C-alpha atoms as one frame of an Amber mdcrd trajectory, in Angstrom:
protein
  19.977  -1.627  -1.956  19.593  -5.006  -3.659  17.893  -3.655  -6.788  20.489
  -0.897  -7.187  23.146  -3.627  -7.406  21.458  -5.160 -10.467  19.913  -2.136
 -12.165  22.554   0.518 -11.494  25.669  -1.604 -10.754  26.078   0.091  -7.360
  28.340  -1.771  -4.960  26.871  -3.192  -1.767  29.616  -2.115   0.600  30.074
  -3.306   4.170  28.741   0.034   5.428  25.610  -0.225   3.266  24.985  -3.817
   4.362  25.286  -2.881   8.060  23.142   0.239   7.597  20.481  -1.760   5.731
  20.358  -4.398   8.465  20.104  -1.703  11.166  17.367   0.221   9.368  15.298
  -2.950   8.847  15.732  -3.853  12.513  14.742  -0.310  13.487  11.539  -0.466
  11.425  10.650  -3.849  12.953  11.180  -2.476  16.468   9.015   0.589  15.704
   6.201  -1.506  14.221   6.479  -4.012  17.094   4.562  -6.702  15.156   4.970
  -9.401  17.821   2.884  -7.478  20.347  -0.317  -8.053  18.375   0.661 -10.929
  16.083  -2.838 -12.434  16.281  -4.269  -9.278  14.679  -1.885  -9.264  11.716
  -3.573  -9.807   8.371  -1.273 -11.873   6.083  -2.798 -10.355   2.938  -2.166
  -6.885   4.323   1.466  -7.772   5.037   1.933  -9.143   1.503   0.366  -6.039
  -0.035   2.517  -3.754   2.122   5.700  -5.622   1.156   4.664  -5.452  -2.503
   4.168  -1.709  -2.109   7.670  -1.459  -0.647   9.110  -3.289  -3.651   7.350
  -0.896  -6.028   8.656   2.108  -4.077  12.140   0.604  -4.460  11.676   0.637
  -8.230  10.564   4.285  -8.026  13.818   5.080  -6.180  15.790   3.243  -8.899
  14.054   5.097 -11.729  14.531   8.397  -9.905  18.249   7.701  -9.710  18.337
   6.822 -13.433  16.687  10.167 -14.215  19.142  11.915 -11.883  22.189  10.304
 -13.510  20.904  11.434 -16.904  20.522  14.941 -15.445  16.826  15.222 -16.291
  15.093  18.289 -14.920  13.145  17.243 -11.767  10.030  19.045 -13.073  10.205
  17.060 -16.332  10.608  13.806 -14.422   7.739  14.705 -12.126   5.486  15.623
 -15.054   6.206  12.324 -16.797   5.530  10.463 -13.559   2.115  12.078 -13.183
   1.140  11.499 -16.805   1.940   7.795 -16.455   0.193   7.610 -13.067  -2.961
   9.223 -14.494  -2.956   6.834 -17.477  -2.441   3.827 -15.202  -5.194   4.924
 -12.819  -7.741   5.608 -15.533  -7.028   2.306 -17.302  -7.066   0.195 -14.123
 -10.059   1.893 -12.475 -12.730  -0.132 -14.352 -10.922  -3.377 -13.495 -10.547
  -2.458  -9.811 -14.253  -1.578  -9.685 -15.107  -5.149 -10.663 -13.380  -6.562
  -7.570 -13.939  -3.845  -4.949 -17.423  -2.680  -4.033 -16.510  -0.307  -1.212
 -17.678   3.149  -2.419 -15.123   4.912  -0.199 -12.397   3.326  -2.363 -13.817
   3.165  -5.885 -16.220   6.113  -6.064 -15.088   9.218  -7.931 -16.597  12.528
  -6.846 -15.680  16.196  -6.921 -18.453  17.180  -4.508 -16.225  17.447  -1.448
 -16.312  20.115   1.222 -13.970  23.099   1.071 -12.096  21.713   4.063 -11.453
  18.402   2.287 -10.203  20.189  -0.842  -7.923  22.349   1.324  -6.343  19.281
   2.934  -6.044  17.576  -0.458  -4.244  20.673  -1.732  -1.801  20.629   1.201
  -1.247  16.900   0.704  -0.605  17.327  -3.019   1.847  20.203  -2.555   3.855
  18.992   0.425   3.508  15.199   0.468   3.598  14.631  -3.284   4.936  17.467
  -5.444   7.536  19.026  -3.137   8.804  15.718  -1.727   9.194  14.186  -5.192
  10.910  17.245  -6.653  13.386  17.259  -3.765  14.046  13.545  -4.224  14.640
  13.863  -7.981  17.073  16.699  -7.344  18.859  14.692  -4.661  18.936  11.585
  -6.874  21.398  13.418  -9.131  23.989  13.248  -6.347  23.143  10.277  -4.103
  23.224   6.555  -5.039  19.857   4.774  -5.005  21.005   2.375  -2.282  21.838
   5.313  -0.014  18.541   7.032  -0.880  16.626   3.901   0.112  18.195   3.917
   3.566  17.658   7.661   4.023  14.027   7.241   2.952  13.448   5.089   6.015
  13.724   8.178   8.191  10.024   8.331   7.368   8.866   6.264  10.396  10.678
   8.715  12.683   9.189  11.821  11.076   5.776  10.122  10.971   5.977   9.356
  14.697   6.893  12.971  15.492   4.069  14.324  13.317   1.645  11.838  14.926
   2.553  13.281  18.326   2.068  16.865  17.114  -1.138  16.439  15.100  -2.786
  13.307  16.522  -1.700  13.397  20.133  -0.113   9.936  19.942   2.548   8.894
  22.434   6.194   8.131  21.684   6.743   4.670  23.150  10.013   2.964  24.044
   9.960   0.851  20.860   9.708   4.040  18.759  12.700   5.516  20.609  14.836
   2.364  20.200  13.778   1.756  16.579  14.261   5.425  15.747  17.766   5.371
  17.239  18.680   2.373  15.051  17.354   4.126  11.935  19.211   7.335  12.783
  22.438   5.402  13.348  22.051   3.585  10.012  21.618   6.953   8.293  24.685
   8.280  10.084  26.720   5.356   8.690  25.764   5.918   5.037  25.889   9.721
   5.224  29.326   9.658   6.890  30.585   7.234   4.246  29.179   9.431   1.475
  30.778  12.525   3.039  34.169  10.767   3.259  33.889   9.720  -0.380  33.174
  13.292  -1.489  35.975  14.765   0.605  38.503  12.037  -0.331  37.735  10.944
  -3.887  39.556   7.929  -5.297  42.421   8.885  -7.659  41.722   8.403 -11.340
């Protein structure tokens, strides 16, 4: 929401500000960091926040590509080419600082089951999700996309129940309700804007 103001000149409306505050509060409630504050690793928190900032830039660039009406497949292809170049160039440097072989070792000798799950991950979590986002970015402002993206903790919680047998706790219900309500605010506002465009 903040970066879209400076990079894309999108207005931070009252509805977006309220929705952003609600979605942040919802994520905090779901994570429930105060329950185990002694176990929180500050470096991990900093890295996670840095990752969030980078994802925000990805949302911005996706919106730029959408506004220029680039084909989602073209955008996706360019993204992967750059990602491959960045990975291959940074891999030797990362190997100097990280010795854990589960992180820095490269191997194609995986079991068929592992390759199957990697294939499913690549198709559904990476390729399909990105293509859908790039297509949606043609029509939805980046600030709205950022708020909608935070439906992820809700879907992740539901999938964790289905596939991992985890429980849905009260903090997930309350946090999820806040996130859903924030999405309702921005989607309703977007719908009103489409149905009642400002006169030229």
